[in-house]
All heavy atoms as a GROMACS GRO file, in nm:
protein
  602
    1MET      N    1   1.088   2.075   1.003
    1MET     CA    2   0.956   2.078   1.050
    1MET      C    3   0.959   2.045   1.200
    1MET      O    4   1.014   1.936   1.231
    1MET     CB    5   0.870   1.984   0.969
    1MET     CG    6   0.717   1.993   1.008
    1MET     SD    7   0.608   1.893   0.911
    1MET     CE    8   0.640   1.947   0.743
    2GLN      N    9   0.906   2.124   1.282
    2GLN     CA   10   0.907   2.094   1.423
    2GLN      C   11   0.780   2.025   1.462
    2GLN      O   12   0.676   2.034   1.404
    2GLN     CB   13   0.921   2.221   1.506
    2GLN     CG   14   0.797   2.312   1.511
    2GLN     CD   15   0.806   2.418   1.613
    2GLN    OE1   16   0.890   2.412   1.699
    2GLN    NE2   17   0.728   2.517   1.596
    3GLU      N   18   0.792   1.938   1.571
    3GLU     CA   19   0.681   1.872   1.633
    3GLU      C   20   0.650   1.941   1.763
    3GLU      O   21   0.745   1.970   1.836
    3GLU     CB   22   0.717   1.728   1.664
    3GLU     CG   23   0.635   1.632   1.584
    3GLU     CD   24   0.662   1.492   1.612
    3GLU    OE1   25   0.652   1.447   1.728
    3GLU    OE2   26   0.701   1.419   1.517
    4ILE      N   27   0.529   1.975   1.786
    4ILE     CA   28   0.492   2.044   1.910
    4ILE      C   29   0.365   1.981   1.967
    4ILE      O   30   0.273   1.952   1.891
    4ILE     CB   31   0.474   2.193   1.879
    4ILE    CG1   32   0.452   2.274   2.006
    4ILE    CG2   33   0.360   2.222   1.779
    4ILE    CD1   34   0.463   2.427   1.987
    5GLN      N   35   0.356   1.975   2.103
    5GLN     CA   36   0.246   1.910   2.162
    5GLN      C   37   0.128   2.014   2.161
    5GLN      O   38   0.157   2.137   2.159
    5GLN     CB   39   0.275   1.875   2.306
    5GLN     CG   40   0.371   1.761   2.318
    5GLN     CD   41   0.401   1.730   2.464
    5GLN    OE1   42   0.329   1.773   2.548
    5GLN    NE2   43   0.497   1.643   2.483
    6LEU      N   44   0.007   1.969   2.151
    6LEU     CA   45  -0.111   2.056   2.143
    6LEU      C   46  -0.112   2.159   2.254
    6LEU      O   47  -0.139   2.275   2.223
    6LEU     CB   48  -0.238   1.968   2.144
    6LEU     CG   49  -0.370   2.047   2.134
    6LEU    CD1   50  -0.373   2.131   2.011
    6LEU    CD2   51  -0.487   1.954   2.143
    7ARG      N   52  -0.090   2.119   2.372
    7ARG     CA   53  -0.097   2.217   2.482
    7ARG      C   54   0.009   2.325   2.466
    7ARG      O   55  -0.018   2.444   2.495
    7ARG     CB   56  -0.089   2.152   2.618
    7ARG     CG   57   0.050   2.092   2.652
    7ARG     CD   58   0.052   2.038   2.798
    7ARG     NE   59   0.181   1.991   2.824
    7ARG     CZ   60   0.222   1.863   2.807
    7ARG    NH1   61   0.135   1.774   2.764
    7ARG    NH2   62   0.343   1.827   2.835
    8ASP      N   63   0.129   2.290   2.419
    8ASP     CA   64   0.233   2.397   2.394
    8ASP      C   65   0.194   2.481   2.273
    8ASP      O   66   0.222   2.601   2.270
    8ASP     CB   67   0.367   2.322   2.372
    8ASP     CG   68   0.415   2.250   2.492
    8ASP    OD1   69   0.376   2.287   2.603
    8ASP    OD2   70   0.488   2.150   2.472
    9ALA      N   71   0.131   2.423   2.171
    9ALA     CA   72   0.095   2.501   2.057
    9ALA      C   73  -0.016   2.601   2.093
    9ALA      O   74  -0.011   2.714   2.048
    9ALA     CB   75   0.035   2.407   1.951
   10LYS      N   76  -0.108   2.564   2.182
   10LYS     CA   77  -0.211   2.655   2.229
   10LYS      C   78  -0.144   2.770   2.309
   10LYS      O   79  -0.184   2.884   2.295
   10LYS     CB   80  -0.309   2.581   2.316
   10LYS     CG   81  -0.405   2.493   2.236
   10LYS     CD   82  -0.528   2.455   2.319
   10LYS     CE   83  -0.503   2.343   2.417
   10LYS     NZ   84  -0.620   2.291   2.481
   11ALA      N   85  -0.051   2.738   2.389
   11ALA     CA   86   0.016   2.839   2.473
   11ALA      C   87   0.106   2.936   2.395
   11ALA      O   88   0.121   3.050   2.432
   11ALA     CB   89   0.098   2.768   2.582
   12THR      N   90   0.157   2.889   2.281
   12THR     CA   91   0.246   2.970   2.200
   12THR      C   92   0.193   2.988   2.053
   12THR      O   93   0.277   2.992   1.962
   12THR     CB   94   0.389   2.911   2.201
   12THR    OG1   95   0.380   2.777   2.143
   12THR    CG2   96   0.448   2.904   2.338
   13LEU      N   97   0.067   2.990   2.034
   13LEU     CA   98   0.004   2.986   1.900
   13LEU      C   99   0.062   3.098   1.814
   13LEU      O  100   0.090   3.077   1.697
   13LEU     CB  101  -0.146   2.997   1.910
   13LEU     CG  102  -0.221   2.989   1.777
   13LEU    CD1  103  -0.185   2.860   1.703
   13LEU    CD2  104  -0.370   3.004   1.799
   14SER      N  105   0.074   3.215   1.861
   14SER     CA  106   0.124   3.330   1.787
   14SER      C  107   0.263   3.303   1.730
   14SER      O  108   0.296   3.325   1.609
   14SER     CB  109   0.126   3.459   1.869
   14SER     OG  110   0.171   3.567   1.795
   15ALA      N  111   0.351   3.243   1.814
   15ALA     CA  112   0.491   3.208   1.767
   15ALA      C  113   0.485   3.096   1.667
   15ALA      O  114   0.562   3.101   1.567
   15ALA     CB  115   0.576   3.171   1.890
   16VAL      N  116   0.397   2.996   1.685
   16VAL     CA  117   0.388   2.889   1.591
   16VAL      C  118   0.336   2.935   1.457
   16VAL      O  119   0.387   2.893   1.352
   16VAL     CB  120   0.292   2.779   1.650
   16VAL    CG1  121   0.271   2.666   1.549
   16VAL    CG2  122   0.347   2.718   1.777
   17ILE      N  123   0.242   3.036   1.456
   17ILE     CA  124   0.194   3.090   1.334
   17ILE      C  125   0.304   3.171   1.262
   17ILE      O  126   0.321   3.164   1.142
   17ILE     CB  127   0.069   3.176   1.358
   17ILE    CG1  128  -0.048   3.082   1.391
   17ILE    CG2  129   0.038   3.261   1.234
   17ILE    CD1  130  -0.170   3.157   1.431
   18ASP      N  131   0.383   3.252   1.342
   18ASP     CA  132   0.494   3.325   1.282
   18ASP      C  133   0.590   3.235   1.220
   18ASP      O  134   0.646   3.265   1.107
   18ASP     CB  135   0.560   3.410   1.395
   18ASP     CG  136   0.478   3.525   1.436
   18ASP    OD1  137   0.381   3.565   1.362
   18ASP    OD2  138   0.503   3.582   1.546
   19GLN      N  139   0.618   3.119   1.277
   19GLN     CA  140   0.718   3.026   1.219
   19GLN      C  141   0.662   2.969   1.090
   19GLN      O  142   0.734   2.953   0.988
   19GLN     CB  143   0.743   2.908   1.316
   19GLN     CG  144   0.835   2.954   1.433
   19GLN     CD  145   0.854   2.840   1.536
   19GLN    OE1  146   0.770   2.756   1.541
   19GLN    NE2  147   0.958   2.852   1.611
   20ALA      N  148   0.530   2.936   1.088
   20ALA     CA  149   0.467   2.884   0.965
   20ALA      C  150   0.478   2.989   0.855
   20ALA      O  151   0.504   2.952   0.739
   20ALA     CB  152   0.323   2.847   0.995
   21LYS      N  153   0.452   3.120   0.888
   21LYS     CA  154   0.460   3.224   0.788
   21LYS      C  155   0.600   3.234   0.729
   21LYS      O  156   0.627   3.276   0.621
   21LYS     CB  157   0.413   3.353   0.847
   21LYS     CG  158   0.269   3.365   0.861
   21LYS     CD  159   0.225   3.493   0.926
   21LYS     CE  160   0.268   3.611   0.846
   21LYS     NZ  161   0.220   3.740   0.902
   22GLN      N  162   0.704   3.195   0.813
   22GLN     CA  163   0.844   3.204   0.765
   22GLN      C  164   0.884   3.080   0.696
   22GLN      O  165   1.003   3.063   0.663
   22GLN     CB  166   0.935   3.228   0.889
   22GLN     CG  167   0.918   3.369   0.948
   22GLN     CD  168   0.989   3.383   1.078
   22GLN    OE1  169   1.067   3.292   1.117
   22GLN    NE2  170   0.972   3.501   1.139
   23GLY      N  171   0.793   2.988   0.670
   23GLY     CA  172   0.818   2.864   0.589
   23GLY      C  173   0.857   2.740   0.678
   23GLY      O  174   0.899   2.644   0.619
   24GLU      N  175   0.828   2.743   0.805
   24GLU     CA  176   0.859   2.629   0.888
   24GLU      C  177   0.723   2.575   0.949
   24GLU      O  178   0.683   2.622   1.053
   24GLU     CB  179   0.951   2.663   1.004
   24GLU     CG  180   0.992   2.539   1.083
   24GLU     CD  181   1.090   2.567   1.193
   24GLU    OE1  182   1.155   2.678   1.193
   24GLU    OE2  183   1.100   2.486   1.285
   25PRO      N  184   0.666   2.480   0.880
   25PRO     CA  185   0.539   2.414   0.932
   25PRO      C  186   0.563   2.350   1.057
   25PRO      O  187   0.678   2.304   1.098
   25PRO     CB  188   0.498   2.320   0.820
   25PRO     CG  189   0.581   2.349   0.705
   25PRO     CD  190   0.705   2.415   0.758
   26SER      N  191   0.457   2.317   1.141
   26SER     CA  192   0.461   2.251   1.266
   26SER      C  193   0.367   2.138   1.264
   26SER      O  194   0.257   2.150   1.221
   26SER     CB  195   0.430   2.341   1.379
   26SER     OG  196   0.521   2.451   1.390
   27ILE      N  197   0.413   2.022   1.317
   27ILE     CA  198   0.325   1.909   1.333
   27ILE      C  199   0.271   1.911   1.477
   27ILE      O  200   0.352   1.923   1.568
   27ILE     CB  201   0.404   1.767   1.322
   27ILE    CG1  202   0.458   1.765   1.177
   27ILE    CG2  203   0.309   1.648   1.348
   27ILE    CD1  204   0.554   1.646   1.155
   28ILE      N  205   0.139   1.921   1.491
   28ILE     CA  206   0.080   1.926   1.620
   28ILE      C  207   0.046   1.782   1.663
   28ILE      O  208  -0.018   1.708   1.589
   28ILE     CB  209  -0.055   2.009   1.614
   28ILE    CG1  210  -0.031   2.141   1.540
   28ILE    CG2  211  -0.112   2.026   1.755
   28ILE    CD1  212   0.017   2.256   1.620
   29THR      N  213   0.097   1.747   1.783
   29THR     CA  214   0.072   1.611   1.835
   29THR      C  215  -0.020   1.613   1.958
   29THR      O  216  -0.023   1.715   2.026
   29THR     CB  217   0.203   1.548   1.872
   29THR    OG1  218   0.267   1.614   1.977
   29THR    CG2  219   0.297   1.534   1.753
   30ARG      N  220  -0.094   1.508   1.972
   30ARG     CA  221  -0.180   1.488   2.090
   30ARG      C  222  -0.140   1.347   2.149
   30ARG      O  223  -0.158   1.247   2.072
   30ARG     CB  224  -0.324   1.496   2.055
   30ARG     CG  225  -0.411   1.486   2.180
   30ARG     CD  226  -0.561   1.486   2.137
   30ARG     NE  227  -0.599   1.617   2.084
   30ARG     CZ  228  -0.705   1.643   2.013
   30ARG    NH1  229  -0.787   1.546   1.984
   30ARG    NH2  230  -0.733   1.762   1.971
   31HIS      N  231  -0.096   1.340   2.268
   31HIS     CA  232  -0.055   1.218   2.333
   31HIS      C  233   0.054   1.149   2.253
   31HIS      O  234   0.054   1.025   2.236
   31HIS     CB  235  -0.173   1.127   2.356
   31HIS     CG  236  -0.287   1.190   2.431
   31HIS    ND1  237  -0.271   1.232   2.561
   31HIS    CD2  238  -0.412   1.220   2.393
   31HIS    CE1  239  -0.390   1.286   2.604
   31HIS    NE2  240  -0.471   1.280   2.500
   32GLY      N  241   0.143   1.225   2.190
   32GLY     CA  242   0.252   1.169   2.112
   32GLY      C  243   0.222   1.127   1.972
   32GLY      O  244   0.306   1.089   1.898
   33ARG      N  245   0.096   1.143   1.926
   33ARG     CA  246   0.057   1.106   1.790
   33ARG      C  247   0.032   1.230   1.707
   33ARG      O  248  -0.033   1.324   1.755
   33ARG     CB  249  -0.072   1.025   1.790
   33ARG     CG  250  -0.060   0.885   1.853
   33ARG     CD  251  -0.184   0.802   1.844
   33ARG     NE  252  -0.299   0.878   1.882
   33ARG     CZ  253  -0.364   0.868   2.000
   33ARG    NH1  254  -0.322   0.778   2.093
   33ARG    NH2  255  -0.472   0.940   2.021
   34PRO      N  256   0.084   1.232   1.582
   34PRO     CA  257   0.051   1.349   1.497
   34PRO      C  258  -0.095   1.363   1.469
   34PRO      O  259  -0.170   1.269   1.441
   34PRO     CB  260   0.127   1.316   1.366
   34PRO     CG  261   0.221   1.205   1.401
   34PRO     CD  262   0.164   1.133   1.517
   35GLU      N  263  -0.146   1.481   1.487
   35GLU     CA  264  -0.289   1.509   1.471
   35GLU      C  265  -0.316   1.610   1.360
   35GLU      O  266  -0.423   1.606   1.292
   35GLU     CB  267  -0.352   1.565   1.600
   35GLU     CG  268  -0.358   1.464   1.715
   35GLU     CD  269  -0.461   1.347   1.691
   35GLU    OE1  270  -0.560   1.381   1.625
   35GLU    OE2  271  -0.442   1.239   1.741
   36ALA      N  272  -0.227   1.711   1.339
   36ALA     CA  273  -0.248   1.819   1.246
   36ALA      C  274  -0.114   1.879   1.204
   36ALA      O  275  -0.012   1.860   1.270
   36ALA     CB  276  -0.341   1.918   1.302
   37VAL      N  277  -0.120   1.954   1.101
   37VAL     CA  278  -0.004   2.028   1.056
   37VAL      C  279  -0.046   2.174   1.039
   37VAL      O  280  -0.144   2.206   0.975
   37VAL     CB  281   0.053   1.975   0.917
   37VAL    CG1  282   0.167   2.059   0.872
   37VAL    CG2  283   0.094   1.828   0.938
   38LEU      N  284   0.034   2.262   1.092
   38LEU     CA  285   0.010   2.405   1.071
   38LEU      C  286   0.108   2.460   0.978
   38LEU      O  287   0.228   2.450   1.000
   38LEU     CB  288   0.020   2.480   1.210
   38LEU     CG  289  -0.007   2.627   1.201
   38LEU    CD1  290  -0.152   2.653   1.185
   38LEU    CD2  291   0.047   2.704   1.326
   39LEU      N  292   0.060   2.511   0.865
   39LEU     CA  293   0.145   2.564   0.764
   39LEU      C  294   0.092   2.703   0.719
   39LEU      O  295  -0.020   2.739   0.744
   39LEU     CB  296   0.166   2.478   0.645
   39LEU     CG  297   0.042   2.444   0.562
   39LEU    CD1  298   0.090   2.410   0.421
   39LEU    CD2  299  -0.024   2.324   0.620
   40SER      N  300   0.175   2.780   0.649
   40SER     CA  301   0.131   2.916   0.607
   40SER      C  302   0.017   2.907   0.509
   40SER      O  303   0.002   2.802   0.437
   40SER     CB  304   0.248   2.991   0.545
   40SER     OG  305   0.286   2.933   0.422
   41PHE      N  306  -0.060   3.012   0.496
   41PHE     CA  307  -0.168   3.016   0.399
   41PHE      C  308  -0.117   3.000   0.258
   41PHE      O  309  -0.178   2.937   0.176
   41PHE     CB  310  -0.250   3.149   0.422
   41PHE     CG  311  -0.367   3.156   0.329
   41PHE    CD1  312  -0.482   3.075   0.356
   41PHE    CD2  313  -0.373   3.241   0.228
   41PHE    CE1  314  -0.590   3.080   0.277
   41PHE    CE2  315  -0.483   3.248   0.143
   41PHE     CZ  316  -0.596   3.166   0.168
   42GLU      N  317  -0.005   3.063   0.227
   42GLU     CA  318   0.054   3.058   0.094
   42GLU      C  319   0.095   2.916   0.061
   42GLU      O  320   0.068   2.868  -0.050
   42GLU     CB  321   0.179   3.147   0.084
   42GLU     CG  322   0.143   3.294   0.089
   42GLU     CD  323   0.122   3.349   0.229
   42GLU    OE1  324   0.170   3.280   0.331
   42GLU    OE2  325   0.062   3.454   0.250
   43ASP      N  326   0.151   2.842   0.152
   43ASP     CA  327   0.188   2.703   0.132
   43ASP      C  328   0.058   2.619   0.115
   43ASP      O  329   0.055   2.530   0.021
   43ASP     CB  330   0.265   2.644   0.250
   43ASP     CG  331   0.408   2.694   0.253
   43ASP    OD1  332   0.457   2.745   0.154
   43ASP    OD2  333   0.477   2.674   0.360
   44TRP      N  334  -0.044   2.642   0.188
   44TRP     CA  335  -0.172   2.574   0.173
   44TRP      C  336  -0.228   2.593   0.036
   44TRP      O  337  -0.274   2.503  -0.029
   44TRP     CB  338  -0.268   2.611   0.286
   44TRP     CG  339  -0.402   2.544   0.263
   44TRP    CD1  340  -0.432   2.413   0.298
   44TRP    CD2  341  -0.514   2.601   0.201
   44TRP    NE1  342  -0.565   2.392   0.263
   44TRP    CE2  343  -0.621   2.503   0.199
   44TRP    CE3  344  -0.541   2.728   0.147
   44TRP    CZ2  345  -0.740   2.524   0.146
   44TRP    CZ3  346  -0.666   2.752   0.095
   44TRP    CH2  347  -0.763   2.650   0.092
   45GLN      N  348  -0.230   2.722  -0.009
   45GLN     CA  349  -0.288   2.754  -0.141
   45GLN      C  350  -0.209   2.681  -0.249
   45GLN      O  351  -0.263   2.628  -0.340
   45GLN     CB  352  -0.282   2.906  -0.166
   45GLN     CG  353  -0.388   2.982  -0.102
   45GLN     CD  354  -0.378   3.130  -0.139
   45GLN    OE1  355  -0.275   3.191  -0.141
   45GLN    NE2  356  -0.493   3.187  -0.171
   46ARG      N  357  -0.078   2.685  -0.241
   46ARG     CA  358   0.005   2.617  -0.346
   46ARG      C  359  -0.015   2.468  -0.344
   46ARG      O  360  -0.035   2.411  -0.447
   46ARG     CB  361   0.156   2.640  -0.308
   46ARG     CG  362   0.254   2.576  -0.407
   46ARG     CD  363   0.389   2.609  -0.374
   46ARG     NE  364   0.429   2.586  -0.236
   46ARG     CZ  365   0.462   2.464  -0.188
   46ARG    NH1  366   0.463   2.360  -0.264
   46ARG    NH2  367   0.493   2.455  -0.057
   47LEU      N  368  -0.027   2.403  -0.231
   47LEU     CA  369  -0.056   2.258  -0.225
   47LEU      C  370  -0.193   2.224  -0.267
   47LEU      O  371  -0.223   2.119  -0.324
   47LEU     CB  372  -0.030   2.209  -0.078
   47LEU     CG  373   0.109   2.213  -0.035
   47LEU    CD1  374   0.120   2.180   0.116
   47LEU    CD2  375   0.195   2.111  -0.116
   48SER      N  376  -0.293   2.314  -0.244
   48SER     CA  377  -0.432   2.280  -0.279
   48SER      C  378  -0.458   2.297  -0.430
   48SER      O  379  -0.556   2.244  -0.482
   48SER     CB  380  -0.531   2.368  -0.204
   48SER     OG  381  -0.514   2.507  -0.244
   49ARG      N  382  -0.364   2.356  -0.499
   49ARG     CA  383  -0.380   2.368  -0.650
   49ARG      C  384  -0.326   2.247  -0.723
   49ARG      O  385  -0.342   2.235  -0.838
   49ARG     CB  386  -0.313   2.490  -0.698
   49ARG     CG  387  -0.390   2.624  -0.669
   49ARG     CD  388  -0.333   2.742  -0.746
   49ARG     NE  389  -0.196   2.765  -0.714
   49ARG     CZ  390  -0.151   2.860  -0.624
   49ARG    NH1  391  -0.241   2.936  -0.562
   49ARG    NH2  392  -0.024   2.881  -0.598
   50VAL      N  393  -0.251   2.162  -0.654
   50VAL     CA  394  -0.194   2.047  -0.722
   50VAL      C  395  -0.302   1.945  -0.749
   50VAL      O  396  -0.372   1.898  -0.661
   50VAL     CB  397  -0.081   1.980  -0.624
   50VAL    CG1  398  -0.037   1.852  -0.686
   50VAL    CG2  399   0.028   2.082  -0.607
   51PRO      N  400  -0.322   1.909  -0.876
   51PRO     CA  401  -0.430   1.817  -0.912
   51PRO      C  402  -0.395   1.674  -0.872
   51PRO      O  403  -0.275   1.636  -0.859
   51PRO     CB  404  -0.436   1.829  -1.068
   51PRO     CG  405  -0.303   1.874  -1.106
   51PRO     CD  406  -0.247   1.960  -0.994
   52SER      N  407  -0.492   1.594  -0.846
   52SER     CA  408  -0.474   1.452  -0.813
   52SER      C  409  -0.428   1.381  -0.935
   52SER      O  410  -0.444   1.422  -1.048
   52SER     CB  411  -0.603   1.392  -0.760
   52SER     OG  412  -0.695   1.382  -0.865
   53PHE      N  413  -0.367   1.268  -0.916
   53PHE     CA  414  -0.313   1.183  -1.022
   53PHE      C  415  -0.436   1.144  -1.113
   53PHE      O  416  -0.421   1.140  -1.239
   53PHE     CB  417  -0.246   1.060  -0.966
   53PHE     CG  418  -0.185   0.968  -1.074
   53PHE    CD1  419  -0.084   1.013  -1.153
   53PHE    CD2  420  -0.237   0.843  -1.094
   53PHE    CE1  421  -0.032   0.931  -1.248
   53PHE    CE2  422  -0.184   0.759  -1.192
   53PHE     CZ  423  -0.081   0.809  -1.271
   54GLY      N  424  -0.546   1.111  -1.055
   54GLY     CA  425  -0.669   1.075  -1.129
   54GLY      C  426  -0.714   1.184  -1.223
   54GLY      O  427  -0.752   1.163  -1.336
   55ARG      N  428  -0.711   1.309  -1.168
   55ARG     CA  429  -0.750   1.417  -1.249
   55ARG      C  430  -0.655   1.443  -1.364
   55ARG      O  431  -0.695   1.485  -1.480
   55ARG     CB  432  -0.771   1.549  -1.169
   55ARG     CG  433  -0.891   1.545  -1.087
   55ARG     CD  434  -0.914   1.673  -1.014
   55ARG     NE  435  -1.031   1.667  -0.928
   55ARG     CZ  436  -1.057   1.756  -0.838
   55ARG    NH1  437  -0.980   1.861  -0.818
   55ARG    NH2  438  -1.170   1.739  -0.764
   56LEU      N  439  -0.526   1.423  -1.343
   56LEU     CA  440  -0.424   1.442  -1.448
   56LEU      C  441  -0.452   1.334  -1.557
   56LEU      O  442  -0.442   1.366  -1.674
   56LEU     CB  443  -0.284   1.424  -1.389
   56LEU     CG  444  -0.229   1.538  -1.311
   56LEU    CD1  445  -0.100   1.504  -1.242
   56LEU    CD2  446  -0.214   1.664  -1.394
   57LEU      N  447  -0.482   1.216  -1.511
   57LEU     CA  448  -0.507   1.106  -1.614
   57LEU      C  449  -0.635   1.142  -1.696
   57LEU      O  450  -0.634   1.116  -1.816
   57LEU     CB  451  -0.524   0.978  -1.549
   57LEU     CG  452  -0.396   0.910  -1.495
   57LEU    CD1  453  -0.434   0.776  -1.420
   57LEU    CD2  454  -0.296   0.883  -1.605
   58MET      N  455  -0.734   1.187  -1.630
   58MET     CA  456  -0.855   1.215  -1.698
   58MET      C  457  -0.842   1.334  -1.795
   58MET      O  458  -0.912   1.345  -1.897
   58MET     CB  459  -0.975   1.253  -1.596
   58MET     CG  460  -1.010   1.130  -1.512
   58MET     SD  461  -1.068   0.988  -1.606
   58MET     CE  462  -1.220   1.048  -1.671
   59ALA      N  463  -0.750   1.426  -1.766
   59ALA     CA  464  -0.725   1.538  -1.850
   59ALA      C  465  -0.631   1.513  -1.963
   59ALA      O  466  -0.617   1.603  -2.050
   59ALA     CB  467  -0.682   1.657  -1.764
   60ALA      N  468  -0.569   1.398  -1.964
   60ALA     CA  469  -0.467   1.367  -2.064
   60ALA      C  470  -0.531   1.359  -2.200
   60ALA      O  471  -0.636   1.303  -2.222
   60ALA     CB  472  -0.395   1.243  -2.029
   61PRO      N  473  -0.466   1.419  -2.306
   61PRO     CA  474  -0.521   1.410  -2.441
   61PRO      C  475  -0.491   1.274  -2.504
   61PRO      O  476  -0.390   1.262  -2.574
   61PRO     CB  477  -0.447   1.526  -2.513
   61PRO     CG  478  -0.322   1.540  -2.441
   61PRO     CD  479  -0.348   1.500  -2.294
   62VAL      N  480  -0.576   1.178  -2.470
   62VAL     CA  481  -0.554   1.042  -2.523
   62VAL      C  482  -0.666   1.004  -2.614
   62VAL      O  483  -0.786   1.021  -2.576
   62VAL     CB  484  -0.552   0.943  -2.400
   62VAL    CG1  485  -0.537   0.800  -2.454
   62VAL    CG2  486  -0.439   0.976  -2.303
   63ALA      N  487  -0.630   0.952  -2.727
   63ALA     CA  488  -0.731   0.906  -2.827
   63ALA      C  489  -0.751   0.755  -2.805
   63ALA      O  490  -0.663   0.689  -2.748
   63ALA     CB  491  -0.685   0.931  -2.967
   64ALA      N  492  -0.859   0.704  -2.847
   64ALA     CA  493  -0.892   0.560  -2.829
   64ALA      C  494  -0.781   0.469  -2.886
   64ALA      O  495  -0.750   0.363  -2.827
   64ALA     CB  496  -1.027   0.525  -2.890
   65ASP      N  497  -0.726   0.506  -3.000
   65ASP     CA  498  -0.623   0.416  -3.062
   65ASP      C  499  -0.487   0.437  -2.994
   65ASP      O  500  -0.395   0.364  -3.029
   65ASP     CB  501  -0.611   0.445  -3.216
   65ASP     CG  502  -0.575   0.586  -3.242
   65ASP    OD1  503  -0.601   0.671  -3.161
   65ASP    OD2  504  -0.530   0.615  -3.361
   66ASP      N  505  -0.476   0.527  -2.894
   66ASP     CA  506  -0.351   0.545  -2.817
   66ASP      C  507  -0.338   0.430  -2.711
   66ASP      O  508  -0.231   0.402  -2.664
   66ASP     CB  509  -0.346   0.676  -2.747
   66ASP     CG  510  -0.323   0.789  -2.841
   66ASP    OD1  511  -0.271   0.767  -2.954
   66ASP    OD2  512  -0.352   0.905  -2.807
   67LEU      N  513  -0.448   0.372  -2.671
   67LEU     CA  514  -0.450   0.274  -2.566
   67LEU      C  515  -0.436   0.137  -2.624
   67LEU      O  516  -0.486   0.108  -2.733
   67LEU     CB  517  -0.583   0.282  -2.484
   67LEU     CG  518  -0.612   0.415  -2.428
   67LEU    CD1  519  -0.755   0.423  -2.362
   67LEU    CD2  520  -0.508   0.451  -2.319
   68PRO      N  521  -0.368   0.048  -2.548
   68PRO     CA  522  -0.356  -0.092  -2.599
   68PRO      C  523  -0.492  -0.161  -2.596
   68PRO      O  524  -0.578  -0.133  -2.512
   68PRO     CB  525  -0.252  -0.158  -2.503
   68PRO     CG  526  -0.265  -0.075  -2.377
   68PRO     CD  527  -0.303   0.066  -2.423
   69SER      N  528  -0.506  -0.250  -2.697
   69SER     CA  529  -0.633  -0.326  -2.700
   69SER      C  530  -0.630  -0.433  -2.588
   69SER      O  531  -0.526  -0.483  -2.552
   69SER     CB  532  -0.652  -0.397  -2.836
   69SER     OG  533  -0.547  -0.482  -2.857
   70PRO      N  534  -0.752  -0.459  -2.532
   70PRO     CA  535  -0.758  -0.560  -2.426
   70PRO      C  536  -0.720  -0.696  -2.482
   70PRO      O  537  -0.757  -0.730  -2.591
   70PRO     CB  538  -0.895  -0.553  -2.377
   70PRO     CG  539  -0.977  -0.478  -2.479
   70PRO     CD  540  -0.879  -0.399  -2.561
   71SER      N  541  -0.645  -0.772  -2.403
   71SER     CA  542  -0.612  -0.909  -2.445
   71SER      C  543  -0.738  -0.996  -2.435
   71SER      O  544  -0.822  -0.970  -2.348
   71SER     CB  545  -0.495  -0.963  -2.360
   71SER     OG  546  -0.529  -0.964  -2.227
   72GLY      N  547  -0.748  -1.099  -2.506
   72GLY     CA  548  -0.868  -1.174  -2.517
   72GLY      C  549  -0.882  -1.279  -2.403
   72GLY      O  550  -0.865  -1.398  -2.437
   73GLY      N  551  -0.890  -1.246  -2.282
   73GLY     CA  552  -0.916  -1.342  -2.182
   73GLY      C  553  -0.820  -1.332  -2.065
   73GLY      O  554  -0.739  -1.241  -2.058
   74LEU      N  555  -0.827  -1.439  -1.980
   74LEU     CA  556  -0.740  -1.441  -1.863
   74LEU      C  557  -0.608  -1.506  -1.903
   74LEU      O  558  -0.600  -1.591  -1.995
   74LEU     CB  559  -0.813  -1.523  -1.753
   74LEU     CG  560  -0.940  -1.467  -1.705
   74LEU    CD1  561  -1.004  -1.565  -1.603
   74LEU    CD2  562  -0.921  -1.332  -1.640
   75ARG      N  563  -0.506  -1.476  -1.821
   75ARG     CA  564  -0.377  -1.536  -1.845
   75ARG      C  565  -0.379  -1.676  -1.784
   75ARG      O  566  -0.453  -1.706  -1.696
   75ARG     CB  567  -0.266  -1.454  -1.770
   75ARG     CG  568  -0.242  -1.324  -1.839
   75ARG     CD  569  -0.124  -1.256  -1.777
   75ARG     NE  570  -0.166  -1.208  -1.634
   75ARG     CZ  571  -0.081  -1.157  -1.548
   75ARG    NH1  572   0.046  -1.154  -1.576
   75ARG    NH2  573  -0.120  -1.117  -1.427
   76SER      N  574  -0.295  -1.758  -1.840
   76SER     CA  575  -0.276  -1.895  -1.789
   76SER      C  576  -0.206  -1.888  -1.658
   76SER      O  577  -0.116  -1.815  -1.632
   76SER     CB  578  -0.195  -1.974  -1.895
   76SER     OG  579  -0.162  -2.097  -1.838
   77SER      N  580  -0.241  -1.979  -1.570
   77SER     CA  581  -0.180  -1.987  -1.439
   77SER      C  582  -0.055  -2.076  -1.437
   77SER      O  583   0.007  -2.094  -1.334
   77SER     CB  584  -0.284  -2.045  -1.332
   77SER     OG  585  -0.314  -2.173  -1.368
   78GLU      N  586  -0.017  -2.124  -1.554
   78GLU     CA  587   0.104  -2.205  -1.564
   78GLU      C  588   0.230  -2.124  -1.547
   78GLU      O  589   0.236  -2.015  -1.595
   78GLU     CB  590   0.109  -2.284  -1.695
   78GLU     CG  591  -0.005  -2.376  -1.716
   78GLU     CD  592   0.001  -2.439  -1.859
   78GLU    OE1  593   0.101  -2.424  -1.931
   78GLU    OE2  594  -0.104  -2.491  -1.899
   79LEU      N  595   0.328  -2.175  -1.474
   79LEU     CA  596   0.456  -2.108  -1.457
   79LEU      C  597   0.559  -2.157  -1.546
   79LEU      O  598   0.595  -2.252  -1.582
   79LEU     CB  599   0.495  -2.110  -1.311
   79LEU     CG  600   0.402  -2.038  -1.213
   79LEU    CD1  601   0.444  -2.061  -1.076
   79LEU    CD2  602   0.398  -1.889  -1.245
   0.00000   0.00000   0.00000
């Protein structure tokens, strides 16, 4: 993955897009700090279909008796 300054990305946008289409994303920086990533549309589609960890947990086929019962109170602070 290449890093490219914003002004250079603007000047060579067509080439940066061609590289992204070939599978090489670019990190766009402004004043030396990463600001954005340019990647191909196909890569973006693939990444946007990945569900979040929370959604995976919510979709898990779990019955109430699959989960441990809550312990009755707080733990002791003794070591």
